[in-house]
N, C-alpha and C positions, 0 to 999 in steps of 0.2 A: 504496500500499498504507499510506501514511506517514497519508495524507487517511483512509483507512477507518479506522487503530487510534485517531486526535482525534474521529472520529463514534463510533465504539465508548464512548470515554473519559464522551464528553458526554453519550449516552442513557443509561452507567450511572451516573452520578451525577445524570443528571434523573432515573432511577427510585429513587434509593435515595434523594435527597433529597424524591423529593413520599411512598416511604413514609413517611418520620419524620417529615416532614408530618402525613401520616393521621393516623400516630400520636400526636405531640401538641396534637392538636386538644382531644381530652377532660384533660387536663391544665389546659390553660391555661384551660379551660372552667370546671374545679373550681376554679379558682384563684380566677379571675371573679368566683365565685359565691359563695368564701368570703373576697372584700374587699369585696361588695354588702354594702351598707346596708341596700335594701330592690331587687325584681325583681317587676317585677307583669306584667303583658302585653305587655311591647316587647321588644325583640330586647335591647336592656341594658340594662343596673342602672338606677337614678332616682339610686345615687349611689353612692363608695367609702368606708372606711373601717375600721380594724385594730381596730374596737371587739372585736371577738368573737375577737382574737387576743389581746385583753391579758386579757380574762374565759378565757382556756383556759391562760396563763400562771401567772397567779394562782392556776389551782386544785390546791389542794390533795393531789385526787383524782388529778386529772389526770400533775401530777408526778410522782406514787410510782405509779401507773402506767409512763407513762416510765421512772424510773426503773427497775423490776424487768425488762421491756422491754429498758435497756439492760445489765442484768448478763446476764441468759438469752444473749442473742447475746454480749456478750462471754466465758461459759462456753463458749457453743459454737464458740468463735473458739477458746479455749485448751485444749480437748477436744481438736479435732483436729487442732492441731499438734501434742500430745502424743501423742497416737494414730497420725497419720499416719507425719510426719518419721522415729522410730526403725522403723517399719514399713518405709520407702522406703530408708533404710540399711543394713537387715538382710536384703531383699530382695534388695537389690546389693548386700550384702558377702556374703550368706551361699547366697543361690541361686544364681547365675549365675557367670560366666567370668571374667575380664577382659574379655574383648573380646565377650561378651554384652553385658557392663552397659556399655560404651560404647556402645552400641545402644540401653539401656533410660535411660541419663542424660540420650542424646539428647528420648528422647521425653518423660523427666519434666523437664525445661530448658523445654519446650513449657508446661507443666503451672502450671509455678511456679519462680521462682526462687531461690526457697527449696531446692525436694526437686531443682531440676537441680544446684546447689551440695553438697548434701552426698551425690546419687549421683556426680559428680564425683570429691569426696574419696571414697567409697567405691573405684570403681575402679582411680582410683590408687594404692589401697592392696593393692588383691588383682594391681598389677603387680608 
């Protein structure tokens, strides 16, 4: 029985690592292509350079667009925290009884630590 479980673990790891490896191939190829100085009709590029990244990081239009992207990202994060955390708190506090709140907060703890902490706090208030 023990030998069968070891084989199962090795099989599982082999399949997972194989899938992850296959998924990483396009990312690695894109990275190699972005670092190449020129790429002709060969399997590998003719040379490597960081010139493209230097040009990108010194372009003011790219930096402005990157800054706007970060602003949108953090605004969406802040908005979701401001809307979701109070909703979880009110839902646990107002809509559930204490014993149901414990079941709800166990699920919330799986979804996120901060949601679980607020849910546990709310369920303690219900007791």
